Jmol script that loads the backbone (N, CA, C; Angstrom):
load data "model"
ATOM      1  N   MET A   1      85.526  79.790  -9.387  1.00  0.00           N
ATOM      2  CA  MET A   1      85.731  78.543  -8.682  1.00  0.00           C
ATOM      3  C   MET A   1      85.219  77.410  -9.575  1.00  0.00           C
ATOM      4  N   TRP A   2      86.008  76.347  -9.653  1.00  0.00           N
ATOM      5  CA  TRP A   2      85.689  75.203 -10.500  1.00  0.00           C
ATOM      6  C   TRP A   2      85.674  73.929  -9.662  1.00  0.00           C
ATOM      7  N   LYS A   3      84.783  73.000 -10.001  1.00  0.00           N
ATOM      8  CA  LYS A   3      84.681  71.742  -9.266  1.00  0.00           C
ATOM      9  C   LYS A   3      84.802  70.569 -10.223  1.00  0.00           C
ATOM     10  N   CYS A   4      85.641  69.609  -9.853  1.00  0.00           N
ATOM     11  CA  CYS A   4      85.790  68.387 -10.642  1.00  0.00           C
ATOM     12  C   CYS A   4      84.526  67.553 -10.453  1.00  0.00           C
ATOM     13  N   THR A   5      83.907  67.181 -11.550  1.00  0.00           N
ATOM     14  CA  THR A   5      82.667  66.401 -11.466  1.00  0.00           C
ATOM     15  C   THR A   5      82.935  64.935 -11.153  1.00  0.00           C
ATOM     16  N   VAL A   6      84.195  64.534 -11.174  1.00  0.00           N
ATOM     17  CA  VAL A   6      84.537  63.143 -10.878  1.00  0.00           C
ATOM     18  C   VAL A   6      84.836  62.942  -9.397  1.00  0.00           C
ATOM     19  N   CYS A   7      85.724  63.779  -8.836  1.00  0.00           N
ATOM     20  CA  CYS A   7      86.151  63.563  -7.445  1.00  0.00           C
ATOM     21  C   CYS A   7      85.737  64.666  -6.474  1.00  0.00           C
ATOM     22  N   GLY A   8      85.249  65.804  -6.983  1.00  0.00           N
ATOM     23  CA  GLY A   8      84.809  66.885  -6.110  1.00  0.00           C
ATOM     24  C   GLY A   8      85.870  67.905  -5.751  1.00  0.00           C
ATOM     25  N   TYR A   9      87.085  67.753  -6.284  1.00  0.00           N
ATOM     26  CA  TYR A   9      88.151  68.724  -6.025  1.00  0.00           C
ATOM     27  C   TYR A   9      87.684  70.113  -6.459  1.00  0.00           C
ATOM     28  N   VAL A  10      87.950  71.130  -5.628  1.00  0.00           N
ATOM     29  CA  VAL A  10      87.561  72.504  -5.938  1.00  0.00           C
ATOM     30  C   VAL A  10      88.821  73.302  -6.254  1.00  0.00           C
ATOM     31  N   HIS A  11      88.777  73.980  -7.396  1.00  0.00           N
ATOM     32  CA  HIS A  11      89.908  74.782  -7.868  1.00  0.00           C
ATOM     33  C   HIS A  11      89.508  76.249  -7.900  1.00  0.00           C
ATOM     34  N   ASP A  12      90.357  77.111  -7.335  1.00  0.00           N
ATOM     35  CA  ASP A  12      90.137  78.555  -7.403  1.00  0.00           C
ATOM     36  C   ASP A  12      90.874  79.090  -8.615  1.00  0.00           C
ATOM     37  N   GLY A  13      90.191  79.886  -9.406  1.00  0.00           N
ATOM     38  CA  GLY A  13      90.840  80.489 -10.557  1.00  0.00           C
ATOM     39  C   GLY A  13      89.843  80.856 -11.640  1.00  0.00           C
ATOM     40  N   ASP A  14      90.333  81.595 -12.637  1.00  0.00           N
ATOM     41  CA  ASP A  14      89.472  82.020 -13.742  1.00  0.00           C
ATOM     42  C   ASP A  14      89.167  80.875 -14.699  1.00  0.00           C
ATOM     43  N   GLU A  15      90.061  79.885 -14.729  1.00  0.00           N
ATOM     44  CA  GLU A  15      89.878  78.734 -15.609  1.00  0.00           C
ATOM     45  C   GLU A  15      90.110  77.454 -14.818  1.00  0.00           C
ATOM     46  N   ALA A  16      89.538  76.367 -15.315  1.00  0.00           N
ATOM     47  CA  ALA A  16      89.798  75.059 -14.713  1.00  0.00           C
ATOM     48  C   ALA A  16      91.246  74.659 -15.004  1.00  0.00           C
ATOM     49  N   PRO A  17      91.845  73.859 -14.132  1.00  0.00           N
ATOM     50  CA  PRO A  17      93.209  73.394 -14.414  1.00  0.00           C
ATOM     51  C   PRO A  17      93.207  72.416 -15.595  1.00  0.00           C
ATOM     52  N   GLU A  18      94.349  72.247 -16.217  1.00  0.00           N
ATOM     53  CA  GLU A  18      94.455  71.325 -17.358  1.00  0.00           C
ATOM     54  C   GLU A  18      94.071  69.904 -16.958  1.00  0.00           C
ATOM     55  N   ARG A  19      94.470  69.507 -15.760  1.00  0.00           N
ATOM     56  CA  ARG A  19      94.136  68.195 -15.210  1.00  0.00           C
ATOM     57  C   ARG A  19      93.793  68.368 -13.739  1.00  0.00           C
ATOM     58  N   CYS A  20      92.906  67.528 -13.256  1.00  0.00           N
ATOM     59  CA  CYS A  20      92.558  67.569 -11.836  1.00  0.00           C
ATOM     60  C   CYS A  20      93.758  67.098 -11.022  1.00  0.00           C
ATOM     61  N   PRO A  21      94.223  67.912 -10.060  1.00  0.00           N
ATOM     62  CA  PRO A  21      95.356  67.507  -9.234  1.00  0.00           C
ATOM     63  C   PRO A  21      95.077  66.262  -8.391  1.00  0.00           C
ATOM     64  N   LYS A  22      93.805  66.001  -8.110  1.00  0.00           N
ATOM     65  CA  LYS A  22      93.466  64.856  -7.255  1.00  0.00           C
ATOM     66  C   LYS A  22      93.292  63.574  -8.050  1.00  0.00           C
ATOM     67  N   CYS A  23      92.482  63.606  -9.115  1.00  0.00           N
ATOM     68  CA  CYS A  23      92.168  62.361  -9.821  1.00  0.00           C
ATOM     69  C   CYS A  23      92.713  62.298 -11.247  1.00  0.00           C
ATOM     70  N   GLY A  24      93.224  63.418 -11.763  1.00  0.00           N
ATOM     71  CA  GLY A  24      93.892  63.405 -13.052  1.00  0.00           C
ATOM     72  C   GLY A  24      93.021  63.546 -14.285  1.00  0.00           C
ATOM     73  N   VAL A  25      91.719  63.738 -14.133  1.00  0.00           N
ATOM     74  CA  VAL A  25      90.874  63.868 -15.321  1.00  0.00           C
ATOM     75  C   VAL A  25      91.147  65.205 -16.012  1.00  0.00           C
ATOM     76  N   PRO A  26      90.838  65.306 -17.315  1.00  0.00           N
ATOM     77  CA  PRO A  26      91.090  66.553 -18.039  1.00  0.00           C
ATOM     78  C   PRO A  26      90.134  67.665 -17.612  1.00  0.00           C
ATOM     79  N   LYS A  27      90.496  68.904 -18.000  1.00  0.00           N
ATOM     80  CA  LYS A  27      89.744  70.091 -17.596  1.00  0.00           C
ATOM     81  C   LYS A  27      88.287  70.054 -18.031  1.00  0.00           C
ATOM     82  N   GLU A  28      87.960  69.288 -19.063  1.00  0.00           N
ATOM     83  CA  GLU A  28      86.571  69.197 -19.524  1.00  0.00           C
ATOM     84  C   GLU A  28      85.646  68.588 -18.473  1.00  0.00           C
ATOM     85  N   LYS A  29      86.227  67.924 -17.489  1.00  0.00           N
ATOM     86  CA  LYS A  29      85.423  67.304 -16.424  1.00  0.00           C
ATOM     87  C   LYS A  29      85.146  68.274 -15.272  1.00  0.00           C
ATOM     88  N   PHE A  30      85.609  69.520 -15.406  1.00  0.00           N
ATOM     89  CA  PHE A  30      85.338  70.534 -14.386  1.00  0.00           C
ATOM     90  C   PHE A  30      84.109  71.340 -14.773  1.00  0.00           C
ATOM     91  N   GLU A  31      83.366  71.763 -13.754  1.00  0.00           N
ATOM     92  CA  GLU A  31      82.248  72.678 -13.982  1.00  0.00           C
ATOM     93  C   GLU A  31      82.496  73.938 -13.177  1.00  0.00           C
ATOM     94  N   ARG A  32      82.133  75.065 -13.768  1.00  0.00           N
ATOM     95  CA  ARG A  32      82.251  76.339 -13.056  1.00  0.00           C
ATOM     96  C   ARG A  32      81.116  76.402 -12.048  1.00  0.00           C
ATOM     97  N   LEU A  33      81.464  76.701 -10.809  1.00  0.00           N
ATOM     98  CA  LEU A  33      80.441  76.798  -9.775  1.00  0.00           C
ATOM     99  C   LEU A  33      79.756  78.154  -9.853  1.00  0.00           C
ATOM    100  N   PRO A  34      78.421  78.147  -9.844  1.00  0.00           N
ATOM    101  CA  PRO A  34      77.727  79.430  -9.806  1.00  0.00           C
ATOM    102  C   PRO A  34      77.976  80.122  -8.463  1.00  0.00           C
ATOM    103  N   GLU A  35      77.786  81.406  -8.454  1.00  0.00           N
ATOM    104  CA  GLU A  35      78.064  82.204  -7.260  1.00  0.00           C
ATOM    105  C   GLU A  35      77.358  81.677  -6.018  1.00  0.00           C
ATOM    106  N   GLU A  36      76.114  81.214  -6.167  1.00  0.00           N
ATOM    107  CA  GLU A  36      75.363  80.739  -4.995  1.00  0.00           C
ATOM    108  C   GLU A  36      75.947  79.454  -4.406  1.00  0.00           C
ATOM    109  N   LYS A  37      76.768  78.717  -5.168  1.00  0.00           N
ATOM    110  CA  LYS A  37      77.455  77.540  -4.627  1.00  0.00           C
ATOM    111  C   LYS A  37      78.884  77.869  -4.209  1.00  0.00           C
ATOM    112  N   ALA A  38      79.512  78.817  -4.879  1.00  0.00           N
ATOM    113  CA  ALA A  38      80.881  79.189  -4.560  1.00  0.00           C
ATOM    114  C   ALA A  38      80.953  79.998  -3.261  1.00  0.00           C
ATOM    115  N   ASN A  39      79.988  80.875  -3.025  1.00  0.00           N
ATOM    116  CA  ASN A  39      80.019  81.735  -1.835  1.00  0.00           C
ATOM    117  C   ASN A  39      80.026  80.953  -0.519  1.00  0.00           C
ATOM    118  N   PRO A  40      79.165  79.935  -0.350  1.00  0.00           N
ATOM    119  CA  PRO A  40      79.222  79.191   0.919  1.00  0.00           C
ATOM    120  C   PRO A  40      80.559  78.475   1.124  1.00  0.00           C
ATOM    121  N   ILE A  41      81.175  78.006   0.040  1.00  0.00           N
ATOM    122  CA  ILE A  41      82.484  77.361   0.158  1.00  0.00           C
ATOM    123  C   ILE A  41      83.507  78.385   0.628  1.00  0.00           C
ATOM    124  N   GLU A  42      83.528  79.518  -0.016  1.00  0.00           N
ATOM    125  CA  GLU A  42      84.488  80.568   0.341  1.00  0.00           C
ATOM    126  C   GLU A  42      84.280  81.024   1.785  1.00  0.00           C
ATOM    127  N   ARG A  43      83.042  81.235   2.168  1.00  0.00           N
ATOM    128  CA  ARG A  43      82.743  81.727   3.517  1.00  0.00           C
ATOM    129  C   ARG A  43      83.088  80.706   4.596  1.00  0.00           C
ATOM    130  N   SER A  44      82.954  79.419   4.291  1.00  0.00           N
ATOM    131  CA  SER A  44      83.154  78.412   5.336  1.00  0.00           C
ATOM    132  C   SER A  44      84.602  77.948   5.469  1.00  0.00           C
ATOM    133  N   ARG A  45      85.464  78.326   4.558  1.00  0.00           N
ATOM    134  CA  ARG A  45      86.853  77.846   4.615  1.00  0.00           C
ATOM    135  C   ARG A  45      87.534  78.203   5.933  1.00  0.00           C
ATOM    136  N   PHE A  46      87.380  79.432   6.384  1.00  0.00           N
ATOM    137  CA  PHE A  46      88.010  79.848   7.636  1.00  0.00           C
ATOM    138  C   PHE A  46      87.445  79.060   8.814  1.00  0.00           C
ATOM    139  N   THR A  47      86.129  78.947   8.881  1.00  0.00           N
ATOM    140  CA  THR A  47      85.501  78.212   9.983  1.00  0.00           C
ATOM    141  C   THR A  47      85.908  76.748   9.961  1.00  0.00           C
ATOM    142  N   ASN A  48      85.987  76.148   8.776  1.00  0.00           N
ATOM    143  CA  ASN A  48      86.414  74.752   8.686  1.00  0.00           C
ATOM    144  C   ASN A  48      87.833  74.572   9.215  1.00  0.00           C
ATOM    145  N   GLN A  49      88.706  75.545   8.955  1.00  0.00           N
ATOM    146  CA  GLN A  49      90.068  75.478   9.492  1.00  0.00           C
ATOM    147  C   GLN A  49      90.053  75.582  11.018  1.00  0.00           C
ATOM    148  N   LEU A  50      89.188  76.448  11.541  1.00  0.00           N
ATOM    149  CA  LEU A  50      89.078  76.572  12.994  1.00  0.00           C
ATOM    150  C   LEU A  50      88.558  75.279  13.614  1.00  0.00           C
ATOM    151  N   LEU A  51      87.579  74.658  12.981  1.00  0.00           N
ATOM    152  CA  LEU A  51      87.038  73.400  13.492  1.00  0.00           C
ATOM    153  C   LEU A  51      88.103  72.305  13.468  1.00  0.00           C
ATOM    154  N   ALA A  52      88.897  72.258  12.413  1.00  0.00           N
ATOM    155  CA  ALA A  52      89.985  71.278  12.334  1.00  0.00           C
ATOM    156  C   ALA A  52      91.005  71.531  13.442  1.00  0.00           C
ATOM    157  N   ALA A  53      91.291  72.794  13.732  1.00  0.00           N
ATOM    158  CA  ALA A  53      92.206  73.125  14.821  1.00  0.00           C
ATOM    159  C   ALA A  53      91.636  72.657  16.164  1.00  0.00           C
ATOM    160  N   LEU A  54      90.324  72.851  16.365  1.00  0.00           N
ATOM    161  CA  LEU A  54      89.698  72.375  17.598  1.00  0.00           C
ATOM    162  C   LEU A  54      89.855  70.866  17.753  1.00  0.00           C
ATOM    163  N   MET A  55      89.729  70.141  16.649  1.00  0.00           N
ATOM    164  CA  MET A  55      89.903  68.691  16.709  1.00  0.00           C
ATOM    165  C   MET A  55      91.324  68.345  17.169  1.00  0.00           C
ATOM    166  N   GLY A  56      92.308  69.073  16.664  1.00  0.00           N
ATOM    167  CA  GLY A  56      93.688  68.838  17.078  1.00  0.00           C
ATOM    168  C   GLY A  56      93.899  69.157  18.551  1.00  0.00           C
ATOM    169  N   TYR A  57      93.334  70.276  19.000  1.00  0.00           N
ATOM    170  CA  TYR A  57      93.457  70.637  20.416  1.00  0.00           C
ATOM    171  C   TYR A  57      92.735  69.629  21.299  1.00  0.00           C
ATOM    172  N   ALA A  58      91.623  69.114  20.835  1.00  0.00           N
ATOM    173  CA  ALA A  58      90.890  68.110  21.613  1.00  0.00           C
ATOM    174  C   ALA A  58      91.750  66.870  21.821  1.00  0.00           C
ATOM    175  N   GLU A  59      92.467  66.450  20.778  1.00  0.00           N
ATOM    176  CA  GLU A  59      93.366  65.298  20.918  1.00  0.00           C
ATOM    177  C   GLU A  59      94.477  65.591  21.923  1.00  0.00           C
ATOM    178  N   GLU A  60      95.023  66.807  21.876  1.00  0.00           N
ATOM    179  CA  GLU A  60      96.071  67.186  22.825  1.00  0.00           C
ATOM    180  C   GLU A  60      95.537  67.200  24.256  1.00  0.00           C
ATOM    181  N   LEU A  61      94.334  67.770  24.446  1.00  0.00           N
ATOM    182  CA  LEU A  61      93.740  67.801  25.781  1.00  0.00           C
ATOM    183  C   LEU A  61      93.498  66.400  26.315  1.00  0.00           C
ATOM    184  N   GLU A  62      93.026  65.521  25.453  1.00  0.00           N
ATOM    185  CA  GLU A  62      92.769  64.153  25.890  1.00  0.00           C
ATOM    186  C   GLU A  62      94.077  63.460  26.301  1.00  0.00           C
ATOM    187  N   ALA A  63      95.145  63.693  25.558  1.00  0.00           N
ATOM    188  CA  ALA A  63      96.441  63.098  25.903  1.00  0.00           C
ATOM    189  C   ALA A  63      96.954  63.643  27.238  1.00  0.00           C
ATOM    190  N   ILE A  64      96.784  64.940  27.463  1.00  0.00           N
ATOM    191  CA  ILE A  64      97.201  65.536  28.738  1.00  0.00           C
ATOM    192  C   ILE A  64      96.378  64.944  29.878  1.00  0.00           C
ATOM    193  N   ALA A  65      95.071  64.814  29.665  1.00  0.00           N
ATOM    194  CA  ALA A  65      94.207  64.238  30.694  1.00  0.00           C
ATOM    195  C   ALA A  65      94.615  62.801  31.001  1.00  0.00           C
ATOM    196  N   ASP A  66      94.969  62.042  29.971  1.00  0.00           N
ATOM    197  CA  ASP A  66      95.420  60.663  30.194  1.00  0.00           C
ATOM    198  C   ASP A  66      96.675  60.631  31.069  1.00  0.00           C
ATOM    199  N   GLU A  67      97.601  61.557  30.816  1.00  0.00           N
ATOM    200  CA  GLU A  67      98.815  61.626  31.638  1.00  0.00           C
ATOM    201  C   GLU A  67      98.460  61.960  33.087  1.00  0.00           C
ATOM    202  N   GLY A  68      97.535  62.898  33.260  1.00  0.00           N
ATOM    203  CA  GLY A  68      97.117  63.269  34.611  1.00  0.00           C
ATOM    204  C   GLY A  68      96.428  62.117  35.322  1.00  0.00           C
ATOM    205  N   LEU A  69      95.607  61.370  34.586  1.00  0.00           N
ATOM    206  CA  LEU A  69      94.939  60.221  35.194  1.00  0.00           C
ATOM    207  C   LEU A  69      95.944  59.131  35.567  1.00  0.00           C
ATOM    208  N   GLU A  70      96.954  58.970  34.735  1.00  0.00           N
ATOM    209  CA  GLU A  70      97.996  57.982  35.036  1.00  0.00           C
ATOM    210  C   GLU A  70      98.796  58.393  36.271  1.00  0.00           C
ATOM    211  N   ASP A  71      99.064  59.689  36.405  1.00  0.00           N
ATOM    212  CA  ASP A  71      99.806  60.184  37.569  1.00  0.00           C
ATOM    213  C   ASP A  71      99.010  59.969  38.852  1.00  0.00           C
ATOM    214  N   ASN A  72      97.684  60.218  38.787  1.00  0.00           N
ATOM    215  CA  ASN A  72      96.759  59.908  39.885  1.00  0.00           C
ATOM    216  C   ASN A  72      97.220  60.478  41.228  1.00  0.00           C
ATOM    217  N   LEU A  73      97.519  61.803  41.236  1.00  0.00           N
ATOM    218  CA  LEU A  73      98.017  62.434  42.461  1.00  0.00           C
ATOM    219  C   LEU A  73      97.001  62.382  43.595  1.00  0.00           C
ATOM    220  N   ASP A  74      95.788  62.816  43.333  1.00  0.00           N
ATOM    221  CA  ASP A  74      94.763  62.793  44.377  1.00  0.00           C
ATOM    222  C   ASP A  74      93.383  62.842  43.721  1.00  0.00           C
ATOM    223  N   PRO A  75      92.316  62.628  44.493  1.00  0.00           N
ATOM    224  CA  PRO A  75      90.970  62.579  43.919  1.00  0.00           C
ATOM    225  C   PRO A  75      90.559  63.875  43.206  1.00  0.00           C
ATOM    226  N   GLY A  76      90.992  65.021  43.719  1.00  0.00           N
ATOM    227  CA  GLY A  76      90.643  66.289  43.062  1.00  0.00           C
ATOM    228  C   GLY A  76      91.231  66.384  41.661  1.00  0.00           C
ATOM    229  N   CYS A  77      92.501  66.010  41.555  1.00  0.00           N
ATOM    230  CA  CYS A  77      93.152  66.025  40.235  1.00  0.00           C
ATOM    231  C   CYS A  77      92.499  65.016  39.304  1.00  0.00           C
ATOM    232  N   LYS A  78      92.207  63.840  39.830  1.00  0.00           N
ATOM    233  CA  LYS A  78      91.562  62.809  39.008  1.00  0.00           C
ATOM    234  C   LYS A  78      90.230  63.321  38.466  1.00  0.00           C
ATOM    235  N   GLY A  79      89.489  64.043  39.288  1.00  0.00           N
ATOM    236  CA  GLY A  79      88.208  64.605  38.842  1.00  0.00           C
ATOM    237  C   GLY A  79      88.385  65.607  37.707  1.00  0.00           C
ATOM    238  N   VAL A  80      89.397  66.462  37.835  1.00  0.00           N
ATOM    239  CA  VAL A  80      89.673  67.450  36.785  1.00  0.00           C
ATOM    240  C   VAL A  80      90.028  66.747  35.482  1.00  0.00           C
ATOM    241  N   PHE A  81      90.954  65.789  35.557  1.00  0.00           N
ATOM    242  CA  PHE A  81      91.410  65.112  34.342  1.00  0.00           C
ATOM    243  C   PHE A  81      90.310  64.252  33.716  1.00  0.00           C
ATOM    244  N   THR A  82      89.467  63.659  34.537  1.00  0.00           N
ATOM    245  CA  THR A  82      88.336  62.880  34.020  1.00  0.00           C
ATOM    246  C   THR A  82      87.376  63.796  33.268  1.00  0.00           C
ATOM    247  N   TYR A  83      87.083  64.946  33.868  1.00  0.00           N
ATOM    248  CA  TYR A  83      86.194  65.911  33.215  1.00  0.00           C
ATOM    249  C   TYR A  83      86.793  66.398  31.898  1.00  0.00           C
ATOM    250  N   VAL A  84      88.073  66.762  31.901  1.00  0.00           N
ATOM    251  CA  VAL A  84      88.730  67.286  30.707  1.00  0.00           C
ATOM    252  C   VAL A  84      88.737  66.235  29.596  1.00  0.00           C
ATOM    253  N   LYS A  85      88.988  64.993  29.945  1.00  0.00           N
ATOM    254  CA  LYS A  85      89.002  63.933  28.938  1.00  0.00           C
ATOM    255  C   LYS A  85      87.634  63.800  28.269  1.00  0.00           C
ATOM    256  N   ARG A  86      86.580  63.788  29.066  1.00  0.00           N
ATOM    257  CA  ARG A  86      85.214  63.689  28.528  1.00  0.00           C
ATOM    258  C   ARG A  86      84.890  64.913  27.673  1.00  0.00           C
ATOM    259  N   PHE A  87      85.225  66.096  28.171  1.00  0.00           N
ATOM    260  CA  PHE A  87      84.980  67.332  27.435  1.00  0.00           C
ATOM    261  C   PHE A  87      85.731  67.342  26.102  1.00  0.00           C
ATOM    262  N   ALA A  88      87.001  66.915  26.125  1.00  0.00           N
ATOM    263  CA  ALA A  88      87.819  66.910  24.906  1.00  0.00           C
ATOM    264  C   ALA A  88      87.213  65.977  23.854  1.00  0.00           C
ATOM    265  N   ARG A  89      86.768  64.820  24.273  1.00  0.00           N
ATOM    266  CA  ARG A  89      86.130  63.890  23.328  1.00  0.00           C
ATOM    267  C   ARG A  89      84.876  64.503  22.718  1.00  0.00           C
ATOM    268  N   GLU A  90      84.040  65.093  23.569  1.00  0.00           N
ATOM    269  CA  GLU A  90      82.802  65.715  23.077  1.00  0.00           C
ATOM    270  C   GLU A  90      83.101  66.877  22.136  1.00  0.00           C
ATOM    271  N   MET A  91      84.071  67.708  22.481  1.00  0.00           N
ATOM    272  CA  MET A  91      84.438  68.853  21.652  1.00  0.00           C
ATOM    273  C   MET A  91      84.936  68.378  20.287  1.00  0.00           C
ATOM    274  N   GLY A  92      85.793  67.367  20.275  1.00  0.00           N
ATOM    275  CA  GLY A  92      86.296  66.833  19.014  1.00  0.00           C
ATOM    276  C   GLY A  92      85.183  66.265  18.152  1.00  0.00           C
ATOM    277  N   GLN A  93      84.272  65.534  18.778  1.00  0.00           N
ATOM    278  CA  GLN A  93      83.160  64.940  18.022  1.00  0.00           C
ATOM    279  C   GLN A  93      82.208  66.022  17.496  1.00  0.00           C
ATOM    280  N   MET A  94      81.988  67.067  18.278  1.00  0.00           N
ATOM    281  CA  MET A  94      81.134  68.166  17.822  1.00  0.00           C
ATOM    282  C   MET A  94      81.754  68.858  16.611  1.00  0.00           C
ATOM    283  N   ALA A  95      83.059  69.085  16.651  1.00  0.00           N
ATOM    284  CA  ALA A  95      83.739  69.719  15.521  1.00  0.00           C
ATOM    285  C   ALA A  95      83.657  68.838  14.288  1.00  0.00           C
ATOM    286  N   LYS A  96      83.858  67.531  14.444  1.00  0.00           N
ATOM    287  CA  LYS A  96      83.737  66.597  13.316  1.00  0.00           C
ATOM    288  C   LYS A  96      82.327  66.623  12.736  1.00  0.00           C
ATOM    289  N   ALA A  97      81.332  66.632  13.605  1.00  0.00           N
ATOM    290  CA  ALA A  97      79.945  66.643  13.144  1.00  0.00           C
ATOM    291  C   ALA A  97      79.640  67.918  12.366  1.00  0.00           C
ATOM    292  N   GLU A  98      80.189  69.039  12.806  1.00  0.00           N
ATOM    293  CA  GLU A  98      79.944  70.310  12.107  1.00  0.00           C
ATOM    294  C   GLU A  98      80.618  70.307  10.737  1.00  0.00           C
ATOM    295  N   ILE A  99      81.830  69.778  10.659  1.00  0.00           N
ATOM    296  CA  ILE A  99      82.497  69.666   9.363  1.00  0.00           C
ATOM    297  C   ILE A  99      81.692  68.754   8.444  1.00  0.00           C
ATOM    298  N   GLN A 100      81.200  67.651   8.972  1.00  0.00           N
ATOM    299  CA  GLN A 100      80.360  66.732   8.192  1.00  0.00           C
ATOM    300  C   GLN A 100      79.135  67.471   7.653  1.00  0.00           C
ATOM    301  N   ALA A 101      78.512  68.307   8.490  1.00  0.00           N
ATOM    302  CA  ALA A 101      77.351  69.084   8.044  1.00  0.00           C
ATOM    303  C   ALA A 101      77.744  70.038   6.924  1.00  0.00           C
ATOM    304  N   HIS A 102      78.905  70.663   7.040  1.00  0.00           N
ATOM    305  CA  HIS A 102      79.365  71.567   5.981  1.00  0.00           C
ATOM    306  C   HIS A 102      79.574  70.811   4.677  1.00  0.00           C
ATOM    307  N   ILE A 103      80.154  69.623   4.763  1.00  0.00           N
ATOM    308  CA  ILE A 103      80.374  68.825   3.561  1.00  0.00           C
ATOM    309  C   ILE A 103      79.022  68.484   2.908  1.00  0.00           C
ATOM    310  N   GLN A 104      78.073  68.040   3.720  1.00  0.00           N
ATOM    311  CA  GLN A 104      76.760  67.673   3.184  1.00  0.00           C
ATOM    312  C   GLN A 104      76.023  68.865   2.569  1.00  0.00           C
ATOM    313  N   LYS A 105      76.287  70.062   3.076  1.00  0.00           N
ATOM    314  CA  LYS A 105      75.641  71.261   2.549  1.00  0.00           C
ATOM    315  C   LYS A 105      76.431  71.892   1.399  1.00  0.00           C
ATOM    316  N   GLY A 106      77.540  71.251   1.000  1.00  0.00           N
ATOM    317  CA  GLY A 106      78.363  71.795  -0.080  1.00  0.00           C
ATOM    318  C   GLY A 106      79.253  72.946   0.331  1.00  0.00           C
ATOM    319  N   LYS A 107      79.493  73.093   1.640  1.00  0.00           N
ATOM    320  CA  LYS A 107      80.338  74.177   2.156  1.00  0.00           C
ATOM    321  C   LYS A 107      81.751  73.666   2.405  1.00  0.00           C
ATOM    322  N   TRP A 108      82.317  73.017   1.417  1.00  0.00           N
ATOM    323  CA  TRP A 108      83.646  72.452   1.559  1.00  0.00           C
ATOM    324  C   TRP A 108      84.341  72.511   0.219  1.00  0.00           C
ATOM    325  N   GLY A 109      85.585  72.836   0.223  1.00  0.00           N
ATOM    326  CA  GLY A 109      86.323  72.822  -1.025  1.00  0.00           C
ATOM    327  C   GLY A 109      87.498  73.764  -1.006  1.00  0.00           C
TER     328      GLY A 109
END
end "model"
wireframe off; spacefill off
backbone 0.3
color backbone group
């Protein structure tokens, strides 16, 4: 695993790419990541994808709740949709915060 020292792009492979796909610097600007830094990135990739999926589902839930609140059939339904909207926002923010923590800990790439 190689990391661009300019932009942070992470490349999987035995060698660094000729140029960074993100910022265009030459391969000399890449550093090989030691195993203790590469392993957390590799291990967290799946979880990061799951967290990103949760963020997408949270947006969908919030949109559905908004439709239900607009329909306003009765107080029971309004209570359900109000709860779901609040829950969806919290779930999305929690997933974002966890991804942010992974980035700060170098578990991203």
